[in-house]
KOLVODO-710499 format. One record per atom (N, C-alpha, C): atom name; residue number from 0; x, y, z. Coordinates in Angstrom, 1 decimal, decimal comma, padded with zeros to 4 digits. Layout:
N
<node atom="CA" nr="NUM" px="X" py="Y" pz="Z"/>
...
***
This chain:
110
<node atom="N" nr="0" px="056,8" py="042,8" pz="012,5"/>
<node atom="CA" nr="0" px="056,7" py="042,9" pz="011,6"/>
<node atom="C" nr="0" px="056,4" py="044,2" pz="010,4"/>
<node atom="N" nr="1" px="055,2" py="045,1" pz="010,7"/>
<node atom="CA" nr="1" px="055,2" py="046,3" pz="010,4"/>
<node atom="C" nr="1" px="056,3" py="046,9" pz="010,0"/>
<node atom="N" nr="2" px="057,4" py="047,2" pz="010,8"/>
<node atom="CA" nr="2" px="058,6" py="047,9" pz="010,2"/>
<node atom="C" nr="2" px="059,2" py="046,8" pz="009,3"/>
<node atom="N" nr="3" px="059,3" py="045,3" pz="009,2"/>
<node atom="CA" nr="3" px="059,5" py="045,4" pz="008,3"/>
<node atom="C" nr="3" px="059,1" py="045,8" pz="006,6"/>
<node atom="N" nr="4" px="057,6" py="045,6" pz="006,9"/>
<node atom="CA" nr="4" px="056,7" py="046,1" pz="005,2"/>
<node atom="C" nr="4" px="057,1" py="047,1" pz="004,9"/>
<node atom="N" nr="5" px="057,6" py="048,5" pz="006,1"/>
<node atom="CA" nr="5" px="057,9" py="049,5" pz="006,1"/>
<node atom="C" nr="5" px="059,1" py="049,8" pz="005,3"/>
<node atom="N" nr="6" px="059,7" py="048,8" pz="005,2"/>
<node atom="CA" nr="6" px="061,6" py="049,3" pz="004,6"/>
<node atom="C" nr="6" px="061,7" py="048,3" pz="003,3"/>
<node atom="N" nr="7" px="061,0" py="047,1" pz="003,4"/>
<node atom="CA" nr="7" px="061,0" py="045,8" pz="002,2"/>
<node atom="C" nr="7" px="059,7" py="046,3" pz="001,6"/>
<node atom="N" nr="8" px="059,8" py="047,4" pz="000,3"/>
<node atom="CA" nr="8" px="058,7" py="047,7" pz="-000,6"/>
<node atom="C" nr="8" px="057,5" py="046,6" pz="-001,2"/>
<node atom="N" nr="9" px="058,6" py="045,6" pz="-001,3"/>
<node atom="CA" nr="9" px="057,6" py="044,5" pz="-002,4"/>
<node atom="C" nr="9" px="058,5" py="043,0" pz="-001,2"/>
<node atom="N" nr="10" px="056,9" py="042,2" pz="-001,2"/>
<node atom="CA" nr="10" px="057,3" py="041,2" pz="-000,5"/>
<node atom="C" nr="10" px="058,0" py="039,8" pz="-001,1"/>
<node atom="N" nr="11" px="057,9" py="040,2" pz="-002,5"/>
<node atom="CA" nr="11" px="058,8" py="039,4" pz="-003,8"/>
<node atom="C" nr="11" px="059,9" py="040,0" pz="-003,8"/>
<node atom="N" nr="12" px="060,7" py="040,7" pz="-003,2"/>
<node atom="CA" nr="12" px="061,9" py="041,0" pz="-002,9"/>
<node atom="C" nr="12" px="062,7" py="040,7" pz="-001,8"/>
<node atom="N" nr="13" px="061,9" py="039,4" pz="-001,2"/>
<node atom="CA" nr="13" px="062,3" py="039,2" pz="-000,1"/>
<node atom="C" nr="13" px="063,3" py="038,1" pz="-000,4"/>
<node atom="N" nr="14" px="064,5" py="037,5" pz="000,5"/>
<node atom="CA" nr="14" px="065,5" py="037,0" pz="000,4"/>
<node atom="C" nr="14" px="065,5" py="035,5" pz="000,3"/>
<node atom="N" nr="15" px="065,8" py="034,4" pz="-000,2"/>
<node atom="CA" nr="15" px="066,0" py="033,1" pz="-000,2"/>
<node atom="C" nr="15" px="065,5" py="032,8" pz="001,2"/>
<node atom="N" nr="16" px="065,2" py="031,7" pz="001,7"/>
<node atom="CA" nr="16" px="064,6" py="031,5" pz="002,9"/>
<node atom="C" nr="16" px="065,5" py="030,1" pz="003,0"/>
<node atom="N" nr="17" px="065,8" py="029,6" pz="004,7"/>
<node atom="CA" nr="17" px="067,1" py="028,3" pz="004,9"/>
<node atom="C" nr="17" px="066,3" py="027,0" pz="004,2"/>
<node atom="N" nr="18" px="065,2" py="027,3" pz="003,7"/>
<node atom="CA" nr="18" px="064,5" py="026,2" pz="002,8"/>
<node atom="C" nr="18" px="065,3" py="026,2" pz="001,7"/>
<node atom="N" nr="19" px="065,4" py="027,0" pz="001,0"/>
<node atom="CA" nr="19" px="066,1" py="027,4" pz="-000,1"/>
<node atom="C" nr="19" px="067,4" py="027,1" pz="000,0"/>
<node atom="N" nr="20" px="068,1" py="027,6" pz="000,5"/>
<node atom="CA" nr="20" px="069,2" py="026,8" pz="001,3"/>
<node atom="C" nr="20" px="070,0" py="025,7" pz="001,1"/>
<node atom="N" nr="21" px="069,0" py="024,9" pz="001,5"/>
<node atom="CA" nr="21" px="069,1" py="023,6" pz="002,3"/>
<node atom="C" nr="21" px="068,9" py="022,9" pz="000,5"/>
<node atom="N" nr="22" px="067,8" py="023,3" pz="-000,3"/>
<node atom="CA" nr="22" px="067,6" py="022,1" pz="-001,4"/>
<node atom="C" nr="22" px="069,5" py="022,2" pz="-002,0"/>
<node atom="N" nr="23" px="069,9" py="024,0" pz="-002,3"/>
<node atom="CA" nr="23" px="070,8" py="024,3" pz="-002,8"/>
<node atom="C" nr="23" px="072,2" py="023,2" pz="-002,1"/>
<node atom="N" nr="24" px="071,9" py="023,2" pz="-001,1"/>
<node atom="CA" nr="24" px="073,6" py="022,4" pz="-000,2"/>
<node atom="C" nr="24" px="073,2" py="021,2" pz="-001,0"/>
<node atom="N" nr="25" px="072,2" py="020,6" pz="-000,8"/>
<node atom="CA" nr="25" px="071,5" py="019,1" pz="-001,0"/>
<node atom="C" nr="25" px="072,5" py="018,5" pz="-002,9"/>
<node atom="N" nr="26" px="071,6" py="019,9" pz="-003,3"/>
<node atom="CA" nr="26" px="072,1" py="019,7" pz="-004,9"/>
<node atom="C" nr="26" px="073,8" py="019,5" pz="-004,6"/>
<node atom="N" nr="27" px="074,2" py="020,3" pz="-004,3"/>
<node atom="CA" nr="27" px="076,1" py="020,8" pz="-004,6"/>
<node atom="C" nr="27" px="076,4" py="019,2" pz="-003,7"/>
<node atom="N" nr="28" px="075,9" py="018,8" pz="-002,7"/>
<node atom="CA" nr="28" px="076,2" py="017,3" pz="-002,2"/>
<node atom="C" nr="28" px="076,0" py="016,3" pz="-003,4"/>
<node atom="N" nr="29" px="075,4" py="016,4" pz="-004,2"/>
<node atom="CA" nr="29" px="075,1" py="015,7" pz="-005,0"/>
<node atom="C" nr="29" px="076,1" py="015,4" pz="-006,2"/>
<node atom="N" nr="30" px="076,2" py="016,7" pz="-006,6"/>
<node atom="CA" nr="30" px="077,2" py="016,8" pz="-007,5"/>
<node atom="C" nr="30" px="079,0" py="016,4" pz="-006,8"/>
<node atom="N" nr="31" px="079,0" py="016,8" pz="-006,1"/>
<node atom="CA" nr="31" px="080,5" py="016,8" pz="-005,4"/>
<node atom="C" nr="31" px="080,8" py="015,0" pz="-005,1"/>
<node atom="N" nr="32" px="079,5" py="014,0" pz="-004,7"/>
<node atom="CA" nr="32" px="079,5" py="012,9" pz="-005,0"/>
<node atom="C" nr="32" px="079,9" py="012,6" pz="-006,5"/>
<node atom="N" nr="33" px="079,0" py="013,1" pz="-007,6"/>
<node atom="CA" nr="33" px="079,6" py="012,4" pz="-008,8"/>
<node atom="C" nr="33" px="081,2" py="012,4" pz="-009,2"/>
<node atom="N" nr="34" px="081,5" py="013,8" pz="-008,7"/>
<node atom="CA" nr="34" px="083,0" py="014,3" pz="-009,1"/>
<node atom="C" nr="34" px="083,6" py="013,1" pz="-008,3"/>
<node atom="N" nr="35" px="083,8" py="013,0" pz="-007,0"/>
<node atom="CA" nr="35" px="084,0" py="012,4" pz="-006,0"/>
<node atom="C" nr="35" px="084,6" py="011,1" pz="-006,4"/>
<node atom="N" nr="36" px="083,4" py="010,5" pz="-007,3"/>
<node atom="CA" nr="36" px="083,5" py="009,0" pz="-008,0"/>
<node atom="C" nr="36" px="084,0" py="008,8" pz="-009,4"/>
<node atom="N" nr="37" px="084,0" py="009,9" pz="-010,1"/>
<node atom="CA" nr="37" px="084,6" py="009,9" pz="-011,2"/>
<node atom="C" nr="37" px="085,6" py="009,2" pz="-012,1"/>
<node atom="N" nr="38" px="086,3" py="008,7" pz="-011,3"/>
<node atom="CA" nr="38" px="087,4" py="007,9" pz="-011,6"/>
<node atom="C" nr="38" px="087,2" py="006,3" pz="-011,5"/>
<node atom="N" nr="39" px="085,8" py="006,1" pz="-011,3"/>
<node atom="CA" nr="39" px="085,5" py="004,5" pz="-011,0"/>
<node atom="C" nr="39" px="084,7" py="004,6" pz="-012,5"/>
<node atom="N" nr="40" px="085,1" py="003,3" pz="-013,2"/>
<node atom="CA" nr="40" px="084,1" py="002,8" pz="-014,1"/>
<node atom="C" nr="40" px="082,5" py="002,9" pz="-013,8"/>
<node atom="N" nr="41" px="082,0" py="002,5" pz="-013,4"/>
<node atom="CA" nr="41" px="080,8" py="002,1" pz="-012,9"/>
<node atom="C" nr="41" px="080,1" py="002,8" pz="-011,8"/>
<node atom="N" nr="42" px="080,4" py="004,3" pz="-011,3"/>
<node atom="CA" nr="42" px="080,3" py="004,0" pz="-009,9"/>
<node atom="C" nr="42" px="078,3" py="004,4" pz="-009,2"/>
<node atom="N" nr="43" px="078,3" py="003,8" pz="-008,1"/>
<node atom="CA" nr="43" px="076,8" py="003,9" pz="-007,3"/>
<node atom="C" nr="43" px="076,9" py="005,4" pz="-007,3"/>
<node atom="N" nr="44" px="075,6" py="005,8" pz="-007,8"/>
<node atom="CA" nr="44" px="074,8" py="007,0" pz="-007,6"/>
<node atom="C" nr="44" px="073,7" py="006,6" pz="-006,5"/>
<node atom="N" nr="45" px="073,2" py="007,7" pz="-005,8"/>
<node atom="CA" nr="45" px="071,9" py="007,3" pz="-005,2"/>
<node atom="C" nr="45" px="071,1" py="008,5" pz="-006,1"/>
<node atom="N" nr="46" px="069,5" py="008,1" pz="-005,8"/>
<node atom="CA" nr="46" px="068,3" py="009,1" pz="-006,6"/>
<node atom="C" nr="46" px="068,8" py="010,0" pz="-006,4"/>
<node atom="N" nr="47" px="068,7" py="010,9" pz="-007,6"/>
<node atom="CA" nr="47" px="068,8" py="012,8" pz="-007,1"/>
<node atom="C" nr="47" px="067,4" py="013,1" pz="-006,5"/>
<node atom="N" nr="48" px="066,5" py="012,1" pz="-006,3"/>
<node atom="CA" nr="48" px="065,4" py="013,0" pz="-005,6"/>
<node atom="C" nr="48" px="065,7" py="013,1" pz="-004,5"/>
<node atom="N" nr="49" px="066,5" py="012,3" pz="-003,4"/>
<node atom="CA" nr="49" px="067,1" py="012,9" pz="-002,5"/>
<node atom="C" nr="49" px="067,7" py="013,7" pz="-002,3"/>
<node atom="N" nr="50" px="068,2" py="014,3" pz="-003,2"/>
<node atom="CA" nr="50" px="069,2" py="015,9" pz="-003,2"/>
<node atom="C" nr="50" px="068,6" py="017,0" pz="-003,9"/>
<node atom="N" nr="51" px="067,8" py="017,5" pz="-003,5"/>
<node atom="CA" nr="51" px="067,3" py="018,6" pz="-004,1"/>
<node atom="C" nr="51" px="066,8" py="018,7" pz="-005,7"/>
<node atom="N" nr="52" px="066,5" py="017,6" pz="-006,3"/>
<node atom="CA" nr="52" px="065,9" py="017,2" pz="-007,4"/>
<node atom="C" nr="52" px="064,7" py="016,5" pz="-007,6"/>
<node atom="N" nr="53" px="063,7" py="017,1" pz="-008,5"/>
<node atom="CA" nr="53" px="062,5" py="016,9" pz="-009,1"/>
<node atom="C" nr="53" px="062,5" py="015,8" pz="-010,2"/>
<node atom="N" nr="54" px="061,0" py="015,2" pz="-010,5"/>
<node atom="CA" nr="54" px="061,0" py="014,4" pz="-011,8"/>
<node atom="C" nr="54" px="059,8" py="014,2" pz="-012,2"/>
<node atom="N" nr="55" px="060,1" py="015,3" pz="-013,6"/>
<node atom="CA" nr="55" px="059,0" py="015,4" pz="-014,0"/>
<node atom="C" nr="55" px="058,9" py="013,7" pz="-015,4"/>
<node atom="N" nr="56" px="059,3" py="014,8" pz="-016,2"/>
<node atom="CA" nr="56" px="060,0" py="013,6" pz="-017,4"/>
<node atom="C" nr="56" px="061,4" py="013,9" pz="-017,6"/>
<node atom="N" nr="57" px="062,1" py="014,8" pz="-017,0"/>
<node atom="CA" nr="57" px="063,0" py="015,5" pz="-016,8"/>
<node atom="C" nr="57" px="063,4" py="015,8" pz="-015,3"/>
<node atom="N" nr="58" px="064,9" py="015,3" pz="-015,0"/>
<node atom="CA" nr="58" px="065,1" py="016,2" pz="-013,7"/>
<node atom="C" nr="58" px="065,3" py="017,8" pz="-013,5"/>
<node atom="N" nr="59" px="064,4" py="018,2" pz="-012,7"/>
<node atom="CA" nr="59" px="064,5" py="019,5" pz="-012,4"/>
<node atom="C" nr="59" px="064,7" py="020,0" pz="-011,0"/>
<node atom="N" nr="60" px="065,4" py="020,9" pz="-010,9"/>
<node atom="CA" nr="60" px="066,2" py="021,0" pz="-009,4"/>
<node atom="C" nr="60" px="064,8" py="021,6" pz="-008,3"/>
<node atom="N" nr="61" px="064,7" py="021,4" pz="-006,8"/>
<node atom="CA" nr="61" px="063,8" py="021,3" pz="-006,5"/>
<node atom="C" nr="61" px="064,2" py="022,4" pz="-005,5"/>
<node atom="N" nr="62" px="063,7" py="023,7" pz="-006,1"/>
<node atom="CA" nr="62" px="063,9" py="025,2" pz="-005,6"/>
<node atom="C" nr="62" px="063,3" py="025,3" pz="-003,8"/>
<node atom="N" nr="63" px="062,2" py="024,7" pz="-003,9"/>
<node atom="CA" nr="63" px="062,2" py="025,1" pz="-002,1"/>
<node atom="C" nr="63" px="061,3" py="024,1" pz="-001,9"/>
<node atom="N" nr="64" px="061,1" py="023,9" pz="-000,5"/>
<node atom="CA" nr="64" px="059,6" py="022,5" pz="-000,3"/>
<node atom="C" nr="64" px="058,8" py="023,4" pz="000,6"/>
<node atom="N" nr="65" px="059,1" py="024,9" pz="000,6"/>
<node atom="CA" nr="65" px="058,1" py="025,7" pz="001,7"/>
<node atom="C" nr="65" px="057,3" py="026,5" pz="000,3"/>
<node atom="N" nr="66" px="056,1" py="027,0" pz="000,8"/>
<node atom="CA" nr="66" px="055,5" py="028,0" pz="000,2"/>
<node atom="C" nr="66" px="056,3" py="029,0" pz="-000,3"/>
<node atom="N" nr="67" px="056,2" py="029,9" pz="-000,6"/>
<node atom="CA" nr="67" px="056,7" py="031,2" pz="-000,8"/>
<node atom="C" nr="67" px="056,4" py="032,2" pz="000,3"/>
<node atom="N" nr="68" px="057,3" py="032,7" pz="000,2"/>
<node atom="CA" nr="68" px="056,9" py="033,8" pz="001,5"/>
<node atom="C" nr="68" px="055,5" py="034,7" pz="000,7"/>
<node atom="N" nr="69" px="055,8" py="035,1" pz="-000,3"/>
<node atom="CA" nr="69" px="054,7" py="036,4" pz="-000,8"/>
<node atom="C" nr="69" px="053,3" py="035,3" pz="-001,0"/>
<node atom="N" nr="70" px="053,1" py="034,3" pz="-000,7"/>
<node atom="CA" nr="70" px="051,6" py="033,3" pz="-000,9"/>
<node atom="C" nr="70" px="051,4" py="033,1" pz="000,3"/>
<node atom="N" nr="71" px="052,3" py="032,3" pz="001,3"/>
<node atom="CA" nr="71" px="052,2" py="032,1" pz="002,7"/>
<node atom="C" nr="71" px="051,8" py="033,6" pz="003,3"/>
<node atom="N" nr="72" px="052,2" py="034,6" pz="003,2"/>
<node atom="CA" nr="72" px="052,6" py="035,6" pz="004,0"/>
<node atom="C" nr="72" px="050,7" py="037,0" pz="003,4"/>
<node atom="N" nr="73" px="050,0" py="036,3" pz="003,1"/>
<node atom="CA" nr="73" px="049,5" py="037,3" pz="002,3"/>
<node atom="C" nr="73" px="049,0" py="038,2" pz="003,0"/>
<node atom="N" nr="74" px="048,6" py="038,4" pz="004,6"/>
<node atom="CA" nr="74" px="048,1" py="038,9" pz="005,0"/>
<node atom="C" nr="74" px="049,3" py="040,5" pz="005,7"/>
<node atom="N" nr="75" px="050,2" py="040,7" pz="005,1"/>
<node atom="CA" nr="75" px="051,0" py="041,7" pz="005,2"/>
<node atom="C" nr="75" px="050,9" py="042,2" pz="004,0"/>
<node atom="N" nr="76" px="050,3" py="042,0" pz="002,8"/>
<node atom="CA" nr="76" px="050,0" py="042,9" pz="001,8"/>
<node atom="C" nr="76" px="049,4" py="044,1" pz="002,3"/>
<node atom="N" nr="77" px="049,9" py="045,1" pz="001,7"/>
<node atom="CA" nr="77" px="049,2" py="046,5" pz="002,4"/>
<node atom="C" nr="77" px="049,0" py="047,6" pz="000,8"/>
<node atom="N" nr="78" px="048,1" py="048,5" pz="001,4"/>
<node atom="CA" nr="78" px="048,0" py="049,2" pz="000,1"/>
<node atom="C" nr="78" px="048,1" py="050,9" pz="000,5"/>
<node atom="N" nr="79" px="048,1" py="051,6" pz="-000,3"/>
<node atom="CA" nr="79" px="048,1" py="052,8" pz="000,0"/>
<node atom="C" nr="79" px="047,3" py="053,8" pz="-000,6"/>
<node atom="N" nr="80" px="046,2" py="053,4" pz="-001,1"/>
<node atom="CA" nr="80" px="044,9" py="054,0" pz="-001,5"/>
<node atom="C" nr="80" px="044,4" py="055,4" pz="-000,5"/>
<node atom="N" nr="81" px="043,9" py="056,0" pz="-001,1"/>
<node atom="CA" nr="81" px="043,4" py="057,2" pz="-000,1"/>
<node atom="C" nr="81" px="042,2" py="057,5" pz="000,0"/>
<node atom="N" nr="82" px="041,5" py="056,6" pz="-001,1"/>
<node atom="CA" nr="82" px="039,8" py="056,8" pz="-001,0"/>
<node atom="C" nr="82" px="039,2" py="055,5" pz="-000,8"/>
<node atom="N" nr="83" px="038,3" py="055,3" pz="-001,9"/>
<node atom="CA" nr="83" px="037,6" py="054,1" pz="-001,9"/>
<node atom="C" nr="83" px="038,9" py="053,0" pz="-002,6"/>
<node atom="N" nr="84" px="038,5" py="051,7" pz="-002,0"/>
<node atom="CA" nr="84" px="039,6" py="050,8" pz="-002,2"/>
<node atom="C" nr="84" px="039,2" py="049,8" pz="-003,6"/>
<node atom="N" nr="85" px="038,7" py="050,3" pz="-004,2"/>
<node atom="CA" nr="85" px="038,4" py="049,5" pz="-005,3"/>
<node atom="C" nr="85" px="039,6" py="049,0" pz="-006,4"/>
<node atom="N" nr="86" px="040,5" py="049,5" pz="-006,7"/>
<node atom="CA" nr="86" px="041,5" py="048,4" pz="-007,5"/>
<node atom="C" nr="86" px="043,0" py="048,6" pz="-006,5"/>
<node atom="N" nr="87" px="042,6" py="048,2" pz="-005,1"/>
<node atom="CA" nr="87" px="043,7" py="048,0" pz="-004,3"/>
<node atom="C" nr="87" px="044,5" py="046,7" pz="-004,2"/>
<node atom="N" nr="88" px="045,7" py="046,8" pz="-003,7"/>
<node atom="CA" nr="88" px="046,3" py="045,1" pz="-004,1"/>
<node atom="C" nr="88" px="045,1" py="044,3" pz="-002,6"/>
<node atom="N" nr="89" px="045,1" py="044,6" pz="-001,9"/>
<node atom="CA" nr="89" px="044,3" py="044,0" pz="-001,0"/>
<node atom="C" nr="89" px="042,7" py="043,6" pz="-001,5"/>
<node atom="N" nr="90" px="042,3" py="044,2" pz="-002,3"/>
<node atom="CA" nr="90" px="041,0" py="043,8" pz="-003,7"/>
<node atom="C" nr="90" px="041,4" py="042,9" pz="-004,2"/>
<node atom="N" nr="91" px="042,7" py="042,8" pz="-004,9"/>
<node atom="CA" nr="91" px="042,9" py="042,2" pz="-006,1"/>
<node atom="C" nr="91" px="043,7" py="040,4" pz="-005,4"/>
<node atom="N" nr="92" px="043,8" py="040,6" pz="-004,0"/>
<node atom="CA" nr="92" px="044,5" py="039,3" pz="-003,6"/>
<node atom="C" nr="92" px="043,3" py="038,5" pz="-002,5"/>
<node atom="N" nr="93" px="042,0" py="039,9" pz="-002,5"/>
<node atom="CA" nr="93" px="040,7" py="039,0" pz="-001,9"/>
<node atom="C" nr="93" px="041,1" py="038,9" pz="-000,4"/>
<node atom="N" nr="94" px="041,6" py="039,9" pz="000,1"/>
<node atom="CA" nr="94" px="041,8" py="040,3" pz="001,6"/>
<node atom="C" nr="94" px="041,1" py="041,2" pz="002,2"/>
<node atom="N" nr="95" px="041,1" py="040,9" pz="003,6"/>
<node atom="CA" nr="95" px="041,0" py="042,4" pz="004,1"/>
<node atom="C" nr="95" px="041,6" py="043,5" pz="004,2"/>
<node atom="N" nr="96" px="041,7" py="044,7" pz="004,2"/>
<node atom="CA" nr="96" px="042,6" py="045,5" pz="004,6"/>
<node atom="C" nr="96" px="043,0" py="046,2" pz="005,8"/>
<node atom="N" nr="97" px="044,6" py="045,6" pz="006,2"/>
<node atom="CA" nr="97" px="044,6" py="045,9" pz="007,8"/>
<node atom="C" nr="97" px="045,7" py="046,4" pz="008,1"/>
<node atom="N" nr="98" px="046,4" py="046,4" pz="009,9"/>
<node atom="CA" nr="98" px="046,5" py="047,8" pz="009,8"/>
<node atom="C" nr="98" px="047,4" py="048,5" pz="009,2"/>
<node atom="N" nr="99" px="048,1" py="047,7" pz="008,1"/>
<node atom="CA" nr="99" px="049,4" py="048,3" pz="007,6"/>
<node atom="C" nr="99" px="049,0" py="049,2" pz="006,5"/>
<node atom="N" nr="100" px="047,8" py="049,1" pz="006,5"/>
<node atom="CA" nr="100" px="047,0" py="049,6" pz="005,0"/>
<node atom="C" nr="100" px="047,4" py="051,4" pz="005,2"/>
<node atom="N" nr="101" px="047,0" py="052,1" pz="004,0"/>
<node atom="CA" nr="101" px="046,5" py="053,5" pz="004,6"/>
<node atom="C" nr="101" px="045,5" py="054,2" pz="004,7"/>
<node atom="N" nr="102" px="044,2" py="052,8" pz="003,7"/>
<node atom="CA" nr="102" px="042,7" py="053,4" pz="003,6"/>
<node atom="C" nr="102" px="042,5" py="053,2" pz="004,8"/>
<node atom="N" nr="103" px="042,5" py="051,9" pz="005,7"/>
<node atom="CA" nr="103" px="042,0" py="051,8" pz="006,5"/>
<node atom="C" nr="103" px="040,2" py="051,1" pz="006,3"/>
<node atom="N" nr="104" px="040,7" py="050,9" pz="005,4"/>
<node atom="CA" nr="104" px="039,3" py="050,4" pz="004,9"/>
<node atom="C" nr="104" px="038,6" py="048,7" pz="005,6"/>
<node atom="N" nr="105" px="037,1" py="048,9" pz="006,2"/>
<node atom="CA" nr="105" px="036,5" py="048,0" pz="006,9"/>
<node atom="C" nr="105" px="036,6" py="046,3" pz="006,6"/>
<node atom="N" nr="106" px="037,0" py="046,1" pz="005,2"/>
<node atom="CA" nr="106" px="037,0" py="044,7" pz="005,0"/>
<node atom="C" nr="106" px="037,0" py="044,7" pz="003,3"/>
<node atom="N" nr="107" px="036,6" py="043,4" pz="002,9"/>
<node atom="CA" nr="107" px="036,7" py="043,5" pz="001,4"/>
<node atom="C" nr="107" px="035,8" py="043,3" pz="000,7"/>
<node atom="N" nr="108" px="036,1" py="044,3" pz="-000,5"/>
<node atom="CA" nr="108" px="035,0" py="044,9" pz="-001,2"/>
<node atom="C" nr="108" px="034,3" py="043,5" pz="-002,2"/>
<node atom="N" nr="109" px="033,1" py="043,8" pz="-002,6"/>
<node atom="CA" nr="109" px="032,6" py="042,3" pz="-003,7"/>
<node atom="C" nr="109" px="033,3" py="042,5" pz="-004,8"/>
***
């Protein structure tokens, strides 16, 4: 994982996951089903909630069912501080500095 963290500068720039692909495929299947039955005057349409959609007041795409990597893997946040860690990424995320950090602090700051 350290090799990955050195080549990708920001964890937010990671590509989408298989979960995001699955949600996209489900929405495409639902749309294809609508098109396939468009010649029928009253087609039966299943609920979109099983096909990658959520409904609050309107139907919106369900992008993922898993946590974002940047939120699920916060232990891979690293800083490049050279002195005291008063304003580094680790402190802002309320995490201990890890072996990936260049500062080698021993713990969280108050």
